[in-house]
C-alpha positions in Angstrom: 0.0 0.0 0.0 1.3 3.4 -0.9 0.9 6.1 1.7 -0.1 9.5 0.3 0.2 12.4 2.6 -1.6 15.5 1.4 -4.8 17.5 1.2 -7.9 15.6 0.0 -11.4 16.9 0.0 -14.4 15.3 -1.7 -16.3 17.4 -4.2 -19.3 17.4 -1.9 -17.4 18.3 1.3 -19.2 21.2 2.9 -20.5 22.0 6.4 -22.9 19.1 6.4 -21.5 16.8 3.8 -19.6 14.7 6.2 -22.8 12.7 6.3 -21.6 11.3 2.9 -17.9 11.1 3.1 -17.7 7.9 1.0 -21.3 7.8 -0.2 -22.9 9.8 -3.0 -22.3 13.6 -3.1 -25.2 16.0 -3.1 -24.4 17.1 -6.7 -24.8 13.4 -7.7 -28.2 12.9 -6.0 -29.4 16.3 -7.3 -29.0 14.8 -10.8 -30.6 11.5 -9.9 -33.8 13.2 -8.7 -33.8 15.7 -11.6 -33.6 13.1 -14.3 -37.1 11.7 -14.5 -38.2 9.0 -17.0 -42.0 8.9 -16.5 -43.7 5.7 -17.4 -46.6 6.4 -19.7 -49.4 4.2 -21.1 -48.1 1.4 -23.3 -49.4 3.4 -26.3 -47.2 6.4 -25.6 -44.3 4.3 -24.4 -44.2 2.4 -27.7 -43.9 5.7 -29.5 -40.7 6.5 -27.6 -42.6 8.7 -25.2 -43.4 11.3 -27.9 -46.9 12.3 -26.8 -46.8 16.1 -26.2 -48.7 16.8 -29.4 -51.0 13.7 -29.5 -53.4 13.7 -26.6 -56.4 11.4 -26.3 -54.5 9.3 -23.8 -54.5 9.3 -20.0 -50.7 9.9 -20.1 -51.5 13.4 -21.2 -52.4 14.2 -17.6 -48.7 14.4 -16.8 -47.1 14.9 -20.3 -49.4 17.7 -21.6 -52.7 18.2 -19.9 -54.1 19.9 -23.0 -54.3 16.3 -24.5 -57.2 15.5 -22.0 -59.3 17.9 -24.0 -59.4 15.4 -26.9 -61.4 12.9 -24.9 -65.1 12.4 -25.8 -65.8 10.0 -22.9 -64.3 8.9 -19.6 -61.7 6.2 -19.3 -60.0 4.1 -16.7 -56.6 2.4 -17.4 -53.8 0.7 -15.7 -50.4 -0.9 -16.6 -48.3 -3.8 -15.5 -44.6 -3.5 -16.1 -41.6 -5.8 -16.0 -38.0 -4.6 -16.2 -34.7 -6.4 -16.2 -31.7 -4.2 -15.7 -28.3 -5.8 -16.5 -25.2 -3.9 -15.4 -21.8 -4.8 -16.7 -19.0 -3.3 -14.6 -15.4 -3.1 -15.7 -12.7 -2.6 -13.0 -9.0 -3.1 -13.4 -9.4 -5.4 -16.4 -12.2 -7.5 -15.0 -15.8 -7.3 -16.1 -18.6 -8.5 -13.8 -22.3 -8.8 -14.7 -25.3 -8.2 -12.4 -29.1 -8.4 -13.0 -31.9 -6.7 -11.3 -35.5 -7.7 -12.3 -38.5 -5.7 -11.1 -42.3 -6.1 -11.4 -44.5 -3.2 -10.8 -47.7 -1.2 -11.6 -46.0 1.8 -13.2 -49.0 3.6 -14.5 -52.7 4.0 -13.8 -55.3 6.7 -14.4 -58.9 7.8 -14.8 -60.6 10.6 -16.6 -64.1 12.2 -16.4 -65.5 13.8 -19.4 -68.0 16.7 -19.4 -69.9 18.2 -22.4 -69.9 22.0 -22.1 -71.1 23.4 -25.5 -70.7 27.0 -24.5 -69.5 29.5 -27.1 -66.5 27.7 -28.7 -65.8 25.5 -25.7 -67.0 22.1 -26.6 -66.0 20.0 -23.6 -63.7 19.5 -20.7 -62.0 16.4 -19.1 -60.6 16.0 -15.7 -57.8 13.4 -15.3 -56.1 11.7 -12.4 -53.0 9.7 -13.1 -50.2 7.9 -11.3 -46.8 7.4 -12.9 -43.5 5.9 -11.8 -41.0 8.7 -12.8 -37.9 6.8 -11.6 -37.0 3.2 -11.1 -34.0 3.2 -8.7 -33.7 -0.7 -8.6 -30.2 -1.5 -9.7 -27.4 -3.8 -8.6 -23.7 -3.3 -9.5 -20.9 -5.7 -8.5 -17.3 -5.2 -9.5 -14.0 -6.8 -8.4 -10.4 -6.6 -9.3 -6.8 -6.8 -8.2 -5.5 -3.4 -7.2 -1.7 -3.1 -7.1 -1.6 0.7 -6.8 -3.6 1.8 -3.8 -6.1 0.9 -1.1 -9.1 2.6 0.5 -6.7 2.9 3.5 -5.0 5.6 1.6 -8.2 7.5 1.5 -8.7 7.0 5.3 -5.1 8.2 5.9 -5.5 11.3 3.9 -8.9 12.1 5.4 -7.1 12.4 8.7 -5.7 15.8 7.7 -7.5 19.1 7.5 -7.4 21.5 4.5 -4.1 23.0 5.8 -2.4 19.6 6.1 -2.7 19.5 9.9 -3.4 16.2 11.7 -7.0 16.0 12.9 -7.5 14.8 16.4 -8.8 11.2 16.3 -11.8 12.3 18.3 -12.8 14.7 15.6 -12.5 12.4 12.6 -15.5 12.2 10.3 -17.1 8.8 9.5 -16.3 6.4 8.0 -12.6 7.4 8.7 -13.4 7.5 12.4 -14.6 3.9 12.2 -11.4 2.8 10.4 -9.5 4.3 13.3 -11.6 2.5 15.9 -10.9 -0.9 14.2 -7.1 -0.2 14.0 -7.0 0.0 10.2 -5.3 3.3 10.6 -3.6 4.9 13.6 -1.5 7.8 14.6 2.3 7.3 14.3 5.2 9.5 15.1 7.6 10.0 12.2 10.6 12.3 12.4 9.2 13.9 15.5 5.8 14.6 13.8 2.6 12.9 14.4 1.0 11.5 11.3 -1.7 9.0 10.2 -0.5 5.6 8.9 -1.2 1.9 9.0 0.6 -1.3 9.9 -0.9 -2.8 6.8 1.8 -2.0 4.3 0.6 -4.4 1.6 1.4 -3.8 -2.0 -1.7 -5.4 -3.6 -5.2 -6.6 -2.6 -8.4 -7.9 -4.1 -11.1 -5.2 -4.1 -14.8 -6.0 -4.3 -17.9 -3.8 -3.9 -21.6 -4.6 -4.2 -23.8 -1.5 -4.7 -27.6 -2.1 -4.4 -30.0 0.7 -5.0 -33.8 0.4 -4.5 -36.9 2.5 -4.5 -38.8 4.6 -6.9 -39.9 8.2 -7.7 -43.6 8.6 -8.3 -46.1 11.3 -9.2 -49.8 11.7 -8.8 -51.1 14.3 -11.3 -54.5 16.1 -11.3 -55.2 17.8 -14.6 -57.9 19.4 -16.6 -58.1 19.9 -20.4 -60.5 21.9 -22.6 -61.6 21.4 -26.2 -62.0 24.8 -27.9 -63.7 24.4 -31.3 -61.9 21.1 -32.0 -58.9 23.3 -33.0 -57.3 24.4 -29.8 -56.8 22.4 -26.7 -55.5 23.8 -23.4 -54.8 22.3 -20.1 -53.3 22.7 -16.6 -52.3 20.3 -13.8 -50.8 19.9 -10.4 -48.2 17.2 -9.9 -47.5 15.7 -6.4 -44.1 14.1 -6.4 -42.6 11.7 -3.9 -39.6 9.4 -3.9 -37.8 6.8 -1.7 -34.2 6.0 -2.6 -32.0 3.5 -0.7 -28.3 3.0 -1.6 -26.4 0.1 0.1 -22.7 -0.4 -0.5 -20.4 -3.1 0.8 -16.7 -2.5 -0.1 -14.2 -5.3 0.8 -10.5 -5.7 0.5 -8.8 -9.1 1.0 -6.0 -11.4 -0.3 -3.3 -9.0 0.6 0.2 -9.2 -0.7 2.9 -8.2 1.9 6.6 -7.9 1.4 7.1 -10.8 3.8 4.8 -13.7 2.7 4.8 -15.0 6.3 3.3 -11.7 7.6 -0.5 -12.2 7.6 -1.9 -9.9 10.2 -5.4 -9.6 8.7 -7.8 -11.6 6.6 -10.0 -8.9 5.2 -11.8 -5.7 6.1 -15.0 -4.1 4.8 -16.9 -0.8 4.8 -20.7 -1.0 4.7 -22.7 2.1 4.1 -26.4 2.8 3.7 -27.9 6.1 2.5 -31.7 6.4 2.6 -33.3 9.5 1.0 -37.0 10.3 0.9 -38.7 13.4 -0.3 -42.0 14.9 -1.5 -43.1 18.1 -3.2 -45.1 19.5 -6.1 -45.0 21.0 -9.6 -47.3 22.7 -12.0 -48.0 21.7 -15.6 -49.3 23.8 -18.5 -50.0 22.7 -22.0 -51.5 23.5 -25.4 -52.2 21.6 -28.6 -53.3 23.2 -31.8 -54.6 21.9 -35.2 -53.6 24.7 -37.7 -54.4 22.5 -40.7 -55.9 19.2 -41.4 -53.5 16.3 -40.5 -51.1 18.4 -38.4 -51.1 18.9 -34.6 -48.6 21.1 -32.7 -48.1 20.8 -29.0 -46.1 22.3 -26.2 -46.0 21.8 -22.5 -44.2 23.4 -19.5 -43.5 21.6 -16.2 -42.4 23.9 -13.4 -39.5 23.2 -11.1 -40.4 20.8 -8.3 -40.0 22.0 -4.8 -39.1 19.0 -2.6 -38.7 18.6 1.1 -36.0 15.9 1.6 -34.7 13.8 4.5 -31.6 11.6 4.3 -30.3 9.1 6.8 -26.7 7.8 6.7 -25.2 4.8 8.6 -21.9 3.1 8.3 -20.0 0.1 9.7 -16.4 -0.9 9.4 -15.4 -4.5 10.1 -11.7 -5.6 10.3 -11.1 -9.4 10.5 -7.6 -9.4 12.0 -5.7 -12.7 12.1 -5.0 -13.2 15.7 -2.6 -10.2 15.4 -0.5 -8.9 18.3 -1.1 -5.2 17.4 0.7 -3.5 20.2 3.3 -6.3 20.8 2.1 -6.8 24.4 0.7 -10.3 23.9 -2.9 -9.1 23.6 -4.1 -10.2 20.2 -7.0 -8.9 18.1 -9.3 -10.7 15.8 -12.7 -9.4 14.5 -13.2 -5.7 15.3 -16.4 -3.9 14.3 -17.2 -0.2 14.7 -20.4 1.5 13.6 -22.0 4.9 14.1 -23.7 5.2 17.5 -26.7 6.6 15.7 -27.7 7.3 12.1 -26.8 10.7 10.8 -29.9 12.6 9.7 -30.0 15.7 7.4 -33.1 17.7 6.4 -33.1 20.1 3.5 -35.0 21.3 0.4 -34.2 20.5 -3.2 -35.5 22.3 -6.2 -35.3 20.2 -9.3 -35.3 22.0 -12.7 -38.4 22.4 -14.9 -38.7 21.2 -18.4 -40.1 22.5 -21.7 -41.3 20.2 -24.4 -42.5 21.0 -27.9 -43.5 18.6 -30.7 -45.6 17.9 -33.8 -47.7 15.0 -35.2 -48.4 14.4 -38.8 -51.5 12.2 -39.6 -52.0 10.2 -42.7 -55.8 10.0 -42.7 -56.9 7.0 -40.7 -53.9 4.9 -41.6 -51.4 6.2 -39.0 -49.2 9.1 -38.0 -45.6 10.1 -37.2 -44.8 12.2 -34.1 -41.7 13.8 -32.7 -40.7 16.2 -29.9 -37.8 18.0 -28.2 -37.5 18.4 -24.5 -35.0 20.8 -22.8 -34.0 20.7 -19.1 -31.3 22.8 -17.5 -29.8 20.5 -14.7 -27.5 23.4 -13.5 -30.7 24.9 -12.1 -31.0 22.3 -9.4 -30.6 23.9 -6.0 -30.3 22.9 -2.3 -31.6 24.9 0.6 -30.8 24.1 4.2 -33.5 23.5 6.8 -30.9 23.6 9.6 -29.5 26.8 11.0 -25.8 27.0 10.5 -25.7 24.5 7.7 -24.9 25.7 4.2 -25.2 24.1 0.7 -23.3 26.9 -1.1 -20.5 24.6 -2.0 -22.8 21.9 -3.3 -24.8 24.4 -5.3 -21.7 25.8 -6.8 -20.6 22.2 -7.8 -24.0 21.7 -9.5 -23.6 24.9 -11.5 -20.1 23.9 -12.5 -20.9 20.3 -13.4 -24.2 20.4 -15.3 -25.7 22.1 -18.3 -28.9 22.4 -20.3 -29.6 19.1 -22.0 -31.9 18.1 -24.9 -33.9 14.9 -25.3 -35.3 13.9 -28.7 -38.2 11.5 -29.1 -39.7 10.0 -32.2 -42.5 7.6 -32.9 -45.0 6.3 -35.5 -48.2 4.3 -35.6 -49.8 2.2 -38.4 -53.5 1.3 -38.1 -55.2 -1.7 -39.7 -58.8 -1.7 -38.6 -58.8 -2.3 -34.8 -55.1 -3.2 -34.7 -52.3 -0.7 -34.0 -48.6 -1.2 -34.6 -46.0 1.2 -33.2 -42.3 1.9 -33.0 -40.3 4.7 -31.5 -37.1 5.8 -29.8 -35.5 8.5 -27.7 -32.1 10.0 -27.1 -31.0 12.1 -24.1 -27.7 13.9 -24.2 -25.0 14.0 -21.5 -26.0 16.4 -18.7 -22.4 17.2 -17.8 -20.6 20.2 -19.2 -17.5 18.1 -19.6 -17.5 14.4 -20.1 -16.6 12.7 -16.8 -13.8 10.1 -16.8 -14.0 9.8 -20.6 -17.5 8.3 -20.3 -20.6 9.9 -21.9 -23.8 9.7 -19.9 -26.0 9.8 -23.0 -29.1 7.5 -22.8 -30.7 5.8 -25.9 -34.0 3.9 -26.0 -35.8 2.0 -28.7 -39.4 0.7 -28.4 -42.0 -1.2 -30.3 -45.5 -2.4 -29.6 -49.0 -3.2 -30.8 -52.5 -2.7 -29.6 -56.1 -3.7 -30.1 -58.8 -1.0 -29.8 -62.5 -2.1 -29.3 -65.4 0.0 -28.3 -65.5 -1.3 -24.8 -61.8 -1.8 -24.1 -58.3 -1.4 -25.5 -55.1 -3.3 -24.8 -51.6 -2.2 -25.7 -48.3 -4.0 -25.3 -44.8 -2.4 -25.4 -41.3 -3.9 -25.5 -38.4 -1.6 -25.1 -34.6 -1.6 -24.7 -32.5 1.2 -23.2 -28.8 1.6 -22.7 -26.4 4.0 -21.1 -22.9 4.2 -19.5 -21.7 5.5 -16.2 -18.5 5.9 -14.3 -17.8 5.6 -10.5 -14.9 6.0 -8.2 -15.2 4.1 -4.9 -12.8 6.5 -3.3 -10.4 9.3 -4.3 -6.8 9.9 -3.4 -4.4 12.6 -4.5 -3.1 10.5 -7.3 -4.1 9.8 -11.0 -4.5 6.2 -10.0 -7.7 6.7 -8.0 -9.7 3.5 -8.9 -12.3 3.8 -11.6 -15.3 1.6 -12.5 -16.9 1.9 -15.9 -20.4 0.4 -16.1 -22.9 -0.2 -18.9 -26.6 -0.4 -18.1 -28.9 -2.4 -20.5 -32.5 -2.3 -19.6 -35.2 -4.6 -21.1 -38.7 -3.6 -20.2 -42.2 -4.9 -21.1 -45.4 -3.1 -20.4 -49.1 -4.0 -20.8 -51.9 -1.4 -20.5 -55.6 -2.1 -20.4 -58.1 0.7 -20.8 -61.9 0.8 -20.4 -63.9 3.8 -21.7 -67.1 4.8 -20.0 -69.7 7.6 -20.2 
């Protein structure tokens, strides 16, 4: 193990960010909760999500409430969804595969139609819908042989303040404080100066980490749409957002290589962390759809920023499985040592996620089908934290958000062919990297392709969608003041199937 002595601060390190010294930074979670992928009905999903200019579907309640104005009767609908997310993680030349299947009810809704016939206002429709905006269920496992550094180097460097002075062991932040309690690091005197170091001077080790995330982000939307002369449709809605996100990490080092093969003081050590985040809030939706000429529909919608009240809870445990080691040379040997936080660390704050603007067009070919497309823009640099605790500031985290993220565009395209009561659909979408600069030479772009079919009867309709999405990510389990900080590159490949059943009524 190489010992690096120097100043090291995590990107997220601020007054309160010690809660997440080795977990996710606040700038990371701001992006997670800002990037929503709302599940729509199977009809709209098969079109790549391009529904802002279509309407006549319960998904319009959240996508563009003006689309509710196209209903001429009420409807109730629900979806069943299955996803299987495969994550391929590459670390130090080794690739490891993980799968995370999930079964859910990602969408349901009901609409109530009312004939008005007053002046040019023909009718109005009130819609209530539930949509899963985020599916956080994911498992990533990686492993490799690290011959350059160890997480102990991170702990050692975290024992110094920003001026390079040794921090008193009683003032160490977790999980470094837990590494100290289990003797993985200790204070040593070198050249008359006290420093942090470790008796574990190995030169290589096996590193393994399993990261499991679970939970979802959801939104209930209450919207109303008006039909004006069958030419213009307007709508507005209120969205009630909530989310629960749990991230569990277990990082382990083992199979150590020491200079003296007979020196085997420890079998392995591990760091377990759990970060649970929950929040709720609201947003406002506005939309319009117009039919300027026969066969053409233009639509636009605006979703306001979401104001969220958030609570996160962090806990950590360090376990060191010593090998009957005489640590102090006094005959008192140590074996398994475990240290954990006396109580979970709780932080309360507010998060404003950015709004989004979407505009699109649909071209109809009589009753045989249509082509639809749209563009959505979101400025992720507008995400902002506000403290709910006196004396706690998120200024540094907000500055990181502004410096990291940018305005990003998402393109969606879809088409439908009709043969009597049968519908055949195909679509796709592409979202560009939200980072100003590509991180770790890995683009965070996300691409999705979809296809599906449906049957439309007078008393019911059934639609099926099959889709496939892929994207890449990068992750560093810890950082040290060296270009050799370990890096994990992962590819997510998500297969999803969705079935929606709808039942119109008067």
